N, C-alpha and C positions, 0 to 999 in steps of 0.2 A: 692048063692055066687055072689058078685059083679064082674063085668067085670074088667079086669086089665086095668090100665091107662098107658099112654105112660111112665109116671114116673116109675111105677112098672116094666114095661118091660125093661126099660133102667137100672134100679137098678139091676135087675136079670142078664142082660148082663154083667155088670161090676163085679158082684160077680163071675160069671163064669170066666171072664178074669183074675181076681186076682188069682184064683185057677189055671187056665191053664197056667199062665205065668211061672210057675216052669218048664214046658216042652217047652214053646215057649216064650222066653224072649222078643220078639218083642211086645208081648201084653202089656208090661209095658208102651209102648208108646201110647196105646189107650187112648183117652181122649174125654170128652164131651165139647161141645161148648155151652156156656150159653146164647143162643139167644131166648129162648122161655119162656113161663110162664107169669103169671100175677105179676106185680111189682107196687110198689108205683110210682107215676109220677116222683118224684125227682130221684129215683133210676134208672128208665128207661131212663130219660134224661141223667144222668151221664154215664150210660152204652153206650148209643148211642154216646155220645161225645167221649168215649174211643174206639169206633170203632165196637161195636156190630152191626151186620147187620141182618135184617129180612130175613128169607128164607134160611139161611145157614143151611146145614144138622146138625143133632144133635151130631153125633159121627165122629171122625176122627182117622184113623190109618196111621201115616206118615211113611209108610214102602213101598218102591217101590217093585212091583212084577209083573211079566208077562207083561211087557211093560207099566204098569200104574205107575204114580208118587206116588200114595197113594190111600187109600180107605175112602170114605165118606159114612155114613149110616144115612138116615132119618128114625127115628123110628116113627111108627104109630100103632095105635090099629087096630083091624080088621075093624072097621067102620070109622076110622079116614080118613080125606081127605087131600090130598096134595094140597097146595095152588098154585096159579099161580106163586107167587114169589119163592116158593120152586122148582117148575118145571123149572123156569128160571135158578136158581142156579145150579140145577142138570145138565141141558144142558150145561151151561157155564163151569162147572167143568169137564165134560166129554170132551168138546172141548179142554181144557187145559191139557188133558192126565191123568186125575184121573178117577178111577172107582167110580161111585156114584149110590147108589141103595136105594130103599124104602123097609123097612122090616116091616112086620105086627106083629111080636112078637120077644122076645129075642132069642128064639131057632132058628128061621130063620136067625136072624142076626149072631148068633153063627156059623151056617152052612156056611153062606156067608164068614165070616172072616176065618174060617178054610180052606175053599176051596181057598180063595184068598191067604192065606199064603202058602198053599200047591201047588199053581200053577194050581189049577183046575178051571180056568175061561175061559170064552169066550174071544175072542180078543177085542181090543179096538173098540168102536163104532165110526162110521164116525162122524166128527164134524157136529153139527147142527141137528143131528137126535135125536129125543126124543121118548123113548118108555116107559116113565113114564105112568102108566095106568090111563085112564080117569074114569074107573069104579072102584072106590076106595074100594067098599065093597065086591068085588068078590073073594078075595084071602086072604090067611092067611100066605103067604110066602113073600120072597123078590122078587122084580121086577127088572129085568135087564133094 
């Protein structure tokens, strides 16, 4: 069986969210940010002109909880690597009061979102501190 791609993991996360929104209406606000993938040059140029920015995390939940302004999730596969641009965005978002994490599969992202909505998080990270892992292949879960 082929390994799941980031696309497959994100699709699975949104399938869960659609189902779970019956009990947690906030999940209806969960949305993807179309900043990745391969595109024709003309489409990429148009999207860049419209404000699409490289490195922005893949998923956003614009719901404040636990002292955070909202939750950003960067989806990666088990072996996927977080780019320097993505690390910069995650650090900047955290500095602005958002929770921003990297998750290695849809189930870990689901756990993160459920914990976030239920108030089971750690407190805000100090501005300018990055704990995005440098050893990208070591874990299968979300990284704080």
